[in-house]
C-alpha positions, 0 to 999 in steps of 0.5 A: 224918212225914219221917225227919229229923222222926222222928229229931228227935222221938225224940231230943227225947223221949229227951233229955226223959226224961234231963232229967226223970230227972236233974233230979228226982233219980231213982234210977240205974235211971230214968237208965239207962232214959233212956240206953237210949231215947236209945241205941236211938234213935240206933242206929236212926238209924244203921241207917237211914243204913246202909240208905241207904248199902246202897241207894246201894252197890247202884246203884254196884256192881250198877246197882240203881235209878237216879241219882234214887234215889241222890240221894234216899238221899244227901239223906236222909243229909245231913238226918240228919247235921244231927241226929247231935250231938243223938243223942249227949247226955252220959252215953250213951258206952260208958264211962258206967255205964248198962248199955246196949251202945253203941259211942260212944267218950268222945271224942265228948264230950272232942272235941265240936268234932271230933265235930260237924265230922265229922257236918258232913262227913258232910252235906257229902259226902252233899250232894256225892253228891246233886249228882253223882247229879243229873248222872247220871254213874255214875263221878261218883256212884261217886267221890262215894260213895267220898268219902262212905264214906271222909270222911263215915262214916269221919270219925266211925267212925275216931275216935268209934266203938268197933269192934264184935265 
């Protein structure tokens, strides 16, 4: 099963758990368990994105791998970016009373259009990196990777993610 499909299935399962728990008048602990599943799913997806970024950085900084590998990782980032909004259902921010540690700021929901735009920007920057990688020019790849980090990852992290200790 492809990464994007795994994330979509996991996100759908988590959303279903929340919907069933909330729709049936379940007690607070069941709702919290639903939030836990959703948060764990998205944290796993974010760690996988970090792994892609680390692999690309290895190419840019140390010459590890090749441009084709960079294109594969960038494409995976672009595919995952389309699923990011689904990984953040209401009730899963750090301000919600679910008892699960998360860095998701309430601004994700109070500025949902801005959050979705930031996720889309991640995808756009990743696609541009994939295109640069297809050309094989290491300088172009490095420049596109810098933009991906600054405007892609940074677009969400600067406004919608609480800094971690």
